[in-house]
Steps between C-alpha positions, in 0.01 A plus 500: 500500500642826395461835680212719387615813320293720710644719770314569830511797735421390851320674783560361853187284536580227244866488628377439872202274422692274251783477744257400774361228268862381407418598141719813443715298250198500262622853416822378351312381194470862386785667293544780748366547856526862576463612865513867581742576794206635695305171451808303608530700824123453570525127453807487722315706776202262494665159430874534533588167358255493200774609261792293638458210266818487294326332197300828437603703213349841586632841393459778758456819321529867634176678410406864516128523540318662216432860564238560217176660616283202384714252665506700834119539473463122462722442800319736713143382399598140555723547802783312355802431718846579416590160377194488273586833363864383430369185328259691291766761408725223389211366288511839323856400385399153413137516376516158333577335831250320711423679827473259798302631797247362750371841594153593359577876481845429327324272254231769431784754432686266268196413299409866469858566366452219246735248663465115507445398865526176673526389877605211704204290398560570138867380537389179675252418222754595232735236655270232380508634143864531502553158650677640808243329734229246453135579541496296815795693637333832415176398650674403836672837505178686427315312774789586742501870434291592813728313733843552329486850366396852595329541159147627561248341273130459573423131576238474238736646229768250597240210487390620150857512379576155648181370316609652177847342520343169587273525199779597265436870501 
């Protein structure tokens, strides 16, 4: 299996949640995994050892947050934190990348800016298609999210996702 040619820009959520689920290595399948320094610091603050795995091929990137009026208006209206701002600013420089976030407001901002967005759940499901994990392995991980991860997902939504995966999407 070869790496996918797509690059990803990471917000803190997927890095933390995939680490909690022992699935952070799924990101190595992307050609580039770009992590703004601000996001890296946020991850280290909340889960210090999440990024310690030597097998991970991440690029930390210094980012100056966008100062355009439209971006600042979006930041203010959606109350985006500093890491989310940095990740979205990095997306401005890499508009063909996929933005990885588990935050609803950051997802909304990214969609409004025209970016492709996925989260931890999407990466897990993608792992089946990319033959990184079996359907059974992913189902086990999905069912374990409430006890192994700080990812907030409504129980009925998680149940719907599990049912979709069980039924082959």
